[in-house]
C-alpha positions as CSV (number, residue, x, y, z in Angstrom):
1,X,16.0,28.5,3.9
2,X,17.3,25.3,2.4
3,X,14.8,22.8,1.1
4,X,15.2,19.3,2.5
5,X,16.2,16.6,0.0
6,X,13.7,13.9,-0.9
7,X,15.8,11.4,0.9
8,X,15.7,13.3,4.2
9,X,12.0,13.7,3.9
10,X,11.5,9.9,3.3
11,X,13.8,9.0,6.1
12,X,11.7,11.2,8.5
13,X,8.4,9.8,7.3
14,X,9.6,6.2,7.5
15,X,11.0,6.8,11.0
16,X,7.7,8.4,12.2
17,X,5.7,5.5,10.7
18,X,7.8,3.0,12.5
19,X,7.6,4.8,15.8
20,X,3.9,5.2,15.6
21,X,3.2,1.7,14.3
22,X,1.5,3.2,11.3
23,X,1.2,1.9,7.8
24,X,2.4,3.9,4.7
25,X,1.0,4.2,1.2
26,X,4.1,4.4,-1.0
27,X,4.2,6.5,-4.2
28,X,3.7,3.4,-6.4
29,X,0.5,2.5,-4.5
30,X,1.9,-0.2,-2.3
31,X,0.6,-0.1,1.2
32,X,3.2,-1.3,3.7
33,X,2.7,-2.0,7.4
34,X,3.9,-4.1,10.2
35,X,2.8,-7.8,10.3
36,X,0.9,-7.2,13.6
37,X,-1.4,-4.8,11.8
38,X,-2.8,-7.5,9.5
39,X,-5.8,-8.3,11.7
40,X,-6.6,-4.6,12.2
41,X,-6.9,-3.7,8.5
42,X,-10.3,-3.1,6.9
43,X,-11.6,-6.0,4.9
44,X,-9.9,-6.3,1.5
45,X,-7.0,-4.0,2.3
46,X,-4.8,-6.9,3.4
47,X,-4.8,-8.4,-0.2
48,X,-2.7,-5.6,-1.6
49,X,-0.7,-4.8,1.5
50,X,2.9,-5.8,2.1
51,X,3.6,-6.9,5.7
52,X,7.0,-6.1,7.1
53,X,8.7,-7.0,10.4
54,X,9.5,-3.3,10.8
55,X,9.1,-0.1,8.8
56,X,12.6,0.9,7.6
57,X,14.0,2.4,4.5
58,X,15.5,-0.9,3.5
59,X,12.2,-2.8,4.0
60,X,10.2,-0.2,2.2
61,X,12.6,-0.3,-0.7
62,X,12.6,-4.1,-0.8
63,X,8.8,-4.0,-1.0
64,X,8.4,-1.2,-3.6
65,X,11.8,-1.0,-5.3
66,X,14.4,1.8,-4.8
67,X,13.1,5.3,-4.1
68,X,14.6,8.3,-6.0
69,X,18.3,8.2,-5.3
70,X,20.3,9.4,-3.5
71,X,18.3,9.0,-0.3
72,X,21.1,10.3,1.9
């Protein structure tokens, strides 16, 4: 059995979060979510959150910096 690379795992997690409309807590502690979730977050959580138009690898990396490379 071959272990998946970190990049493959991140891509799967990011795709699922986008499909589900879920937010993600990134390894650096940044909480990213879609803009439309802003009004649904518990009080105080929105202060540290990064709101994105969509949850993609590129948008998550732009919010938190590059993930461990290569993510291919």
